[in-house]
C-alpha positions in Angstrom: 100.6 145.9 136.3 99.5 149.2 139.5 96.6 149.9 139.1 98.0 153.5 140.6 100.0 154.0 136.9 97.9 155.9 133.7 96.7 153.3 131.4 94.5 154.3 128.2 92.7 151.0 128.6 91.7 152.4 132.3 87.9 154.0 133.1 88.3 153.3 137.3 90.3 151.6 139.7 90.2 147.4 140.8 89.2 147.8 144.1 90.7 146.1 147.2 89.9 145.5 150.7 90.1 142.6 152.9 86.2 142.2 154.3 84.9 141.0 150.4 84.1 142.2 147.6 81.2 141.9 144.8 80.8 142.7 141.0 77.6 142.9 139.2 76.3 144.0 135.7 74.1 145.9 137.7 75.0 148.2 140.6 71.7 148.4 142.7 72.5 144.3 142.4 76.0 144.9 143.6 74.8 147.8 146.2 72.8 144.7 147.5 75.0 141.7 147.4 77.9 143.7 149.4 74.6 145.1 152.2 74.1 141.3 152.1 77.3 140.5 153.0 77.7 143.4 155.3 74.9 142.0 157.9 76.7 138.8 158.1 75.6 136.7 155.2 78.6 135.1 153.8 78.9 135.1 149.6 76.3 132.4 148.8 73.8 134.5 150.7 74.9 137.3 149.2 74.7 135.9 145.6 71.5 134.7 145.8 70.7 138.2 147.0 72.2 139.7 143.9 70.8 137.5 142.0 66.7 138.0 143.1 67.8 141.5 142.6 68.6 141.3 138.9 66.0 140.1 138.0 64.1 142.9 139.1 65.8 145.5 137.5 67.6 143.9 134.5 64.0 142.2 133.6 65.1 142.4 129.9 68.5 140.2 130.9 67.0 137.3 132.9 63.9 136.6 135.1 62.3 134.0 137.5 61.3 132.0 134.8 65.1 131.7 133.4 68.1 129.8 134.1 71.7 129.7 136.0 74.9 127.8 136.4 76.6 128.0 139.7 80.1 128.1 140.2 81.0 128.3 144.0 83.7 127.4 146.2 83.4 126.9 149.7 86.2 127.0 152.2 84.7 124.2 154.1 84.1 121.9 152.1 87.6 122.8 150.8 86.5 122.0 146.6 85.7 124.0 143.4 81.5 122.3 142.6 79.0 123.3 139.7 74.8 123.8 140.6 73.8 122.7 137.6 70.5 125.1 137.2 69.6 124.7 133.9 65.8 123.3 133.7 65.4 120.1 131.3 62.6 120.1 128.2 59.1 119.4 129.3 57.9 115.3 129.0 56.1 116.1 126.0 58.8 118.2 124.4 59.3 115.6 121.8 60.4 116.5 118.2 57.7 114.6 116.7 55.5 117.3 118.8 57.8 120.0 116.9 57.6 118.3 113.7 53.5 118.4 113.7 53.6 121.7 114.7 54.8 122.4 111.3 58.2 123.3 112.8 62.4 122.2 111.7 63.2 125.0 114.5 62.0 125.3 118.2 61.4 128.8 118.2 63.3 131.7 119.4 60.3 132.7 121.9 56.9 131.9 123.0 55.6 129.2 124.8 57.7 126.1 123.2 60.6 127.0 124.0 60.3 127.2 127.4 61.9 124.0 129.7 61.2 123.8 133.5 62.1 127.1 134.9 65.5 126.8 137.0 66.2 130.1 138.7 64.2 129.2 142.0 65.7 126.3 142.9 69.1 126.5 142.3 68.6 129.7 144.6 67.0 127.4 147.1 69.9 124.4 147.4 72.3 127.1 147.5 70.8 128.7 150.9 70.0 125.6 152.0 73.2 123.9 150.9 75.5 127.0 151.8 74.5 129.9 152.7 73.6 131.0 156.6 70.7 133.4 156.6 66.7 133.2 156.5 65.1 133.2 153.0 63.6 136.8 154.4 67.1 138.4 154.7 67.8 137.1 151.3 64.9 137.7 149.2 63.3 140.8 150.8 65.7 143.3 148.5 64.1 142.2 145.2 60.8 142.3 147.1 61.2 146.0 148.0 62.4 147.0 144.1 60.0 144.8 142.1 56.8 146.9 144.8 58.1 150.1 144.9 60.1 150.4 142.1 63.8 151.5 141.0 64.8 153.6 138.0 65.3 152.1 134.2 68.3 151.7 132.6 67.9 153.0 128.7 68.6 149.6 127.5 65.6 147.7 129.2 63.7 151.0 128.1 64.5 150.3 124.5 64.1 147.1 124.6 60.7 147.7 124.9 60.6 149.3 122.5 61.4 147.1 119.9 59.1 145.1 121.1 56.3 146.9 122.2 53.7 145.9 118.8 54.1 142.4 119.5 52.6 143.1 123.0 50.2 145.6 122.3 48.6 143.1 119.1 49.5 139.7 120.6 51.0 139.8 123.9 49.0 141.7 126.4 50.3 140.1 129.8 52.9 141.2 128.9 51.8 145.0 127.9 49.6 145.3 131.3 53.3 145.4 132.7 55.7 146.9 130.9 54.1 149.3 128.9 52.4 151.3 132.0 50.0 154.2 131.3 49.4 152.3 127.4 53.4 153.7 126.7 57.0 152.8 126.6 58.6 153.8 129.8 60.9 155.9 129.4 64.6 155.2 130.4 65.5 156.7 134.5 61.5 156.6 135.0 60.5 154.4 138.3 59.3 150.7 136.8 57.6 148.7 139.5 56.4 145.0 138.9 54.0 144.8 141.6 52.3 141.5 140.7 56.2 139.9 141.0 56.6 141.5 144.2 53.5 140.1 145.0 54.5 136.3 144.2 57.5 136.5 145.9 56.2 138.2 149.1 53.5 135.1 149.2 56.3 132.8 148.7 57.8 133.7 151.9 54.8 134.0 153.7 54.3 130.1 153.4 58.0 130.0 153.9 57.3 131.2 157.2 54.3 129.0 158.1 56.5 126.8 158.4 58.1 127.8 161.3 61.6 128.7 163.3 63.3 126.8 161.2 66.0 128.3 158.1 65.8 125.4 156.6 62.1 124.3 156.6 61.7 127.7 155.5 63.7 126.9 152.5 61.6 123.8 151.5 58.3 125.0 152.1 59.4 128.0 149.7 60.6 125.3 147.2 57.3 123.7 147.3 55.2 126.6 146.7 57.7 127.3 143.6 57.8 123.8 142.4 54.6 122.2 143.6 52.5 124.6 144.6 50.8 128.1 142.7 53.9 129.0 141.1 53.8 125.6 139.2 49.7 125.5 139.2 49.9 128.5 137.4 52.4 128.2 134.3 50.4 125.0 133.9 47.5 126.7 133.3 49.3 129.3 131.2 50.2 126.7 128.8 48.0 124.4 128.4 45.1 127.2 128.5 46.8 130.2 126.3 48.3 130.0 122.2 50.8 132.3 122.0 52.6 134.1 119.2 55.7 133.1 118.6 58.9 133.7 115.8 57.9 131.2 113.6 54.3 133.5 112.9 51.8 131.2 114.1 50.4 130.3 117.9 51.1 127.8 120.1 50.8 126.5 123.2 53.1 125.4 125.2 54.2 121.7 126.9 55.4 122.9 130.0 53.7 121.3 132.9 53.3 121.5 137.2 54.2 117.9 136.7 57.7 118.6 134.8 58.1 121.4 137.8 57.5 118.5 140.7 59.2 116.2 139.1 63.3 118.6 138.7 65.8 119.2 141.4 68.8 121.0 140.5 72.3 119.0 140.9 75.7 119.5 142.2 78.6 118.0 140.3 82.6 118.7 139.7 83.3 120.8 137.3 85.2 120.4 134.1 89.3 121.6 134.7 92.2 122.2 132.5 96.2 123.4 133.4 97.5 126.0 131.6 100.3 126.8 133.3 100.1 127.7 137.3 96.1 127.7 136.8 93.5 125.5 136.7 90.4 126.8 135.2 87.1 125.5 136.2 83.6 125.2 133.8 81.0 124.1 134.1 79.8 120.2 131.6 79.3 119.5 128.2 75.2 120.7 128.9 77.3 124.2 128.7 79.7 125.8 125.9 81.8 126.4 129.2 84.0 123.7 127.7 85.0 125.6 124.6 86.9 128.1 126.5 89.2 124.7 128.5 89.8 124.0 124.6 90.8 127.2 123.7 93.7 126.9 126.6 94.7 124.1 125.4 95.0 124.6 121.8 96.6 128.4 123.0 99.2 126.9 125.5 101.5 125.5 122.1 101.8 129.2 121.3 104.5 132.0 122.4 101.8 134.4 124.2 103.8 136.2 126.3 104.2 139.4 125.7 102.5 139.9 123.3 100.6 143.1 122.4 96.4 142.1 124.1 95.2 144.5 120.9 97.5 143.4 118.6 96.9 141.5 115.5 99.0 138.2 116.8 97.1 138.2 120.1 94.0 138.5 118.4 94.2 136.5 115.4 95.7 133.5 117.8 92.2 133.9 120.2 89.7 134.1 117.1 91.7 131.0 115.4 91.9 129.0 118.5 88.0 130.2 119.4 87.1 128.5 115.9 88.4 125.4 116.5 86.7 124.8 120.0 83.2 126.2 119.1 83.3 124.0 116.1 83.7 121.2 118.7 81.4 122.4 120.5 78.4 122.3 117.8 79.7 118.7 116.7 80.1 116.5 119.8 78.3 118.9 123.2 75.4 117.9 124.1 74.1 116.5 128.1 75.6 114.1 129.0 73.1 112.3 130.7 71.9 111.5 127.1 74.2 111.7 124.8 78.7 110.0 125.5 80.4 113.1 124.7 84.2 112.8 124.3 85.9 115.5 126.3 88.7 113.7 127.5 89.7 113.9 124.3 88.4 117.4 122.9 90.7 118.4 125.7 93.9 116.3 125.5 96.9 116.7 124.6 97.4 114.4 121.6 94.0 115.9 120.0 94.8 119.6 120.4 98.3 119.3 119.4 97.2 117.7 116.1 94.2 120.3 115.8 97.0 123.3 116.3 98.2 122.6 113.2 95.2 123.7 111.1 96.3 127.5 112.6 98.7 129.5 109.7 99.0 133.1 109.9 96.1 133.2 107.7 92.4 133.5 108.7 90.4 130.1 108.4 87.0 130.8 106.6 85.7 127.3 106.9 84.0 125.4 110.2 86.4 122.5 110.3 85.4 120.1 113.9 87.4 117.5 114.7 87.1 113.7 114.1 86.6 111.3 117.0 85.1 107.5 115.5 82.2 107.1 117.2 80.9 110.6 118.4 79.6 113.7 116.9 76.4 114.9 114.9 76.5 116.2 111.5 76.8 120.5 111.8 74.5 122.6 109.6 75.5 125.9 108.3 71.9 128.4 107.5 74.3 131.5 106.2 72.6 134.6 108.5 70.3 136.3 106.0 67.2 135.6 108.0 65.5 139.8 108.1 66.6 142.2 111.4 63.3 143.7 111.7 61.5 140.2 111.9 63.8 139.0 113.9 63.6 141.8 116.5 60.2 142.6 116.3 59.5 138.8 117.4 61.5 139.6 120.2 64.2 136.6 118.9 67.4 136.1 117.8 70.0 136.0 119.5 69.7 138.3 123.2 73.0 139.5 123.0 75.3 142.3 122.6 77.3 142.3 119.4 75.2 140.8 116.4 74.7 143.3 113.4 77.2 145.5 115.6 74.3 146.3 117.8 73.0 145.8 121.5 69.3 144.3 121.6 69.4 142.6 125.1 71.7 140.6 127.1 72.3 138.3 130.5 73.7 138.9 133.9 76.5 138.0 135.2 78.2 139.2 139.5 81.1 137.5 141.1 81.4 137.7 144.9 84.1 136.8 147.7 83.8 137.1 150.9 86.3 137.5 154.1 86.3 134.2 154.5 87.5 133.7 151.4 84.3 131.8 150.2 83.7 132.8 145.9 80.8 132.2 143.7 80.4 133.3 139.9 77.2 132.4 137.7 75.5 133.9 135.2 71.9 133.7 135.2 69.7 134.4 132.2 66.5 133.5 130.5 63.5 134.5 131.4 63.5 137.9 130.0 60.6 139.6 129.1 60.9 139.9 125.3 60.7 135.7 125.7 57.5 134.8 125.7 53.9 136.5 127.3 53.9 137.2 131.1 52.0 134.7 133.3 49.0 137.2 134.8 49.3 135.4 137.7 52.7 135.6 138.5 54.5 139.3 136.6 57.1 137.2 135.2 57.1 134.9 131.9 59.1 131.9 130.9 62.6 131.2 129.4 63.8 130.1 126.0 66.2 128.1 126.5 64.4 125.5 124.4 65.3 127.0 121.2 68.9 125.3 121.5 68.0 122.0 120.7 67.6 120.1 116.9 64.8 118.9 116.0 67.2 116.0 114.6 67.4 112.7 115.7 71.1 112.0 115.2 72.7 115.3 117.1 74.6 115.2 120.4 72.4 118.3 121.2 68.8 116.9 119.9 65.7 117.9 121.3 64.1 114.9 124.0 62.0 114.8 127.1 63.8 115.4 129.9 67.2 116.5 128.4 69.2 119.9 129.2 69.8 122.0 126.0 73.2 123.3 125.6 73.3 126.6 127.3 75.7 129.2 126.7 75.9 130.8 130.0 79.4 130.1 131.4 80.8 131.1 135.2 83.9 130.5 135.4 86.5 129.9 138.0 89.9 129.3 138.8 92.6 128.4 140.9 96.4 129.7 141.1 98.8 127.3 142.5 96.1 125.2 143.7 94.4 127.9 145.7 91.3 129.2 145.0 91.9 132.5 143.0 89.8 134.1 140.7 85.9 134.2 140.1 84.6 135.7 136.4 82.8 135.9 133.3 80.0 137.6 131.1 76.8 137.9 130.0 76.8 137.5 125.9 75.4 134.1 124.5 78.0 132.8 122.0 80.3 135.6 122.7 80.5 134.4 126.9 83.3 132.1 126.6 85.2 134.1 123.6 85.6 137.3 126.1 86.1 135.0 129.1 89.1 133.8 127.3 89.9 137.4 126.2 90.0 138.5 129.9 92.1 135.4 131.1 94.7 135.8 128.7 95.4 139.5 129.5 95.9 139.0 133.2 97.8 136.1 133.0 99.6 136.5 130.2 100.2 140.3 129.4 100.1 141.9 133.2 97.1 143.5 133.5 95.2 143.9 136.3 91.0 143.1 136.7 89.9 146.6 135.9 92.6 146.7 132.8 91.6 143.4 131.4 88.4 144.0 131.4 88.7 147.8 130.0 91.1 146.5 127.2 89.7 146.8 123.5 87.5 143.7 122.8 86.6 141.7 120.1 84.4 138.4 119.0 84.2 135.9 116.1 80.7 135.2 113.9 82.2 132.2 112.7 80.4 129.8 113.9 76.7 128.3 114.3 75.3 130.7 117.4 73.1 128.5 120.1 69.7 131.0 118.9 67.3 131.5 116.5 67.6 131.3 113.3 71.4 129.6 113.7 73.0 131.3 111.8 76.9 132.2 110.5 78.6 134.1 109.1 81.8 132.7 108.4 85.0 134.6 108.2 83.3 137.6 110.2 85.3 138.9 113.5 83.7 142.7 115.0 85.7 144.4 116.8 85.7 147.7 118.8 86.4 150.8 117.5 89.0 151.1 119.5 91.7 148.4 118.5 94.0 150.1 116.4 93.4 150.9 112.9 96.8 149.0 112.2 95.9 145.9 113.8 92.1 146.1 112.5 94.0 146.3 108.5 97.2 143.3 109.2 94.3 141.4 110.7 92.1 142.1 107.3 95.5 141.6 105.5 95.9 137.6 107.1 92.0 137.2 105.5 90.0 138.3 108.2 86.4 140.0 107.4 86.6 142.6 109.9 83.8 144.3 110.7 84.1 147.3 113.2 82.3 148.5 116.4 81.5 151.3 118.5 84.2 151.6 121.2 82.4 150.2 124.1 79.9 147.7 122.4 82.3 144.4 123.6 81.4 141.9 126.8 80.3 142.6 130.2 82.7 141.2 131.9 82.7 141.2 135.9 85.6 139.9 138.3 86.8 139.6 141.6 90.0 137.8 142.9 91.5 136.4 146.3 95.2 136.4 147.1 96.1 136.0 151.2 93.4 138.3 153.1 93.2 140.5 149.7 90.2 140.5 147.8 89.9 143.1 144.6 87.1 143.0 142.2 85.9 144.9 139.3 83.4 145.5 136.7 82.6 146.3 133.1 81.4 150.7 132.1 80.1 149.2 128.9 76.4 149.7 129.4 76.6 151.9 131.7 75.5 149.4 134.7 78.3 147.5 135.8 80.0 148.1 138.8 81.9 146.8 141.8 82.0 147.5 145.6 84.4 146.0 148.4 86.2 146.8 151.7 
């Protein structure tokens, strides 16, 4: 579909050029990424610069203490690779320890939910092995914005207001940063985090003390992070501070400097699925990414070409396939270094041919994981009856768009393609300002990804020292006819691999360009357990944007879906970038009034 034709789904043009494109969830980060390309950096240099800037300008959505999966296509290597920046559970993070603390779940906030921070080491690996620029050229824009300020977006202000009393009563180090002049900062205020700027400046100074060699400076920066003053400050804070969390009781952390020194990110091959002329690439079963691949394996058996992308048939099929794929996520997924996950079977035609028979013209109201002898755990459902006010006041619950029809925080995402054809797609998250108290010497807080673990030994996603939690973070890349073609993704917790799949189907089957496929009315299912504290489910519930036609809503209700209608522009924050020959295209989501694409 031409992007010059009038279309009710389109808010802005699809960006097109030949030099390079950047799309991210914040306009400042997009500008920094594009500026990095303009000064001679490649897509990987631009990716790291974009990521560090996102930590500063979207602190309610990600931070240095978080985690990240990265998918890259490097033209020199000629293959797609995944960088796993998901830090593992600390050595002292045992089920017995949490049980002895009187807990039956890992708290959704505070220090007990912290895994090893994975972002900084991952960006250093990316720069060292794939990039070309010096560390200062990549990190300095983030330092400048943290030191000199940036306009605070409305959602950041709203998030701070939600946890204001938590900061005042229990997390004074966070109040010192996020309640300047002892008040909630207003939207649009020029906001600074000078202590974070000092932390990154000190890392740069220590890095440059290694001399003129680019790689030596990167290695020195890594040492300052994981074996130097950063790790020491994190260790001291976790050992000495009892921090209030969502359990209602204060706890010390278990993360140590030794945990940080022992961990490094890894590079691995992606999991892939062939869908017509496309090969879709995702991170492994330590993420939820393969649920997109399984949705495609199920959808392959239906005639989708020509369906109305906002019609009841299209929505019903995608949602019912998602229910089956996510049920299998709950039963089977975990860190493959600890648990054998039958992913070859889960993505096989034979298995999905049988699973597809469960899909009818009626909505399923049951969680129906498959059965593979010798594999999987027991899936327990907790109904969504938690008091929302209590959850929000402690900064807990799913940090994403869409639950209960409101926006309460999220994640970030970006996609970049340079002139040479290098591609990167990444979804950094964790360490958001509402996850745990700011470490005063550093200006940032730790993440809370350990809440993904179960405190049940037999479960594939059971907590264990050194184990990666099953992250929801899920960037995507696809080849077309064997050639690298598309990078895309979205913030959104459990919704990520629903919105990622919807976008792909609209682009591939309905002929929508990147921007049209992003802007089209969207939805998500809340049928299966969420990955975040308090791990509840709402069987049969389907949340749709108000822009979904009323006739479609009525038809979905007639099929048995429990349909809740949200605001017009409330579902997803997708960005995307593609390459065909010398052409580079990109698009970004208008929802939330933050995301932008740029290119030339």
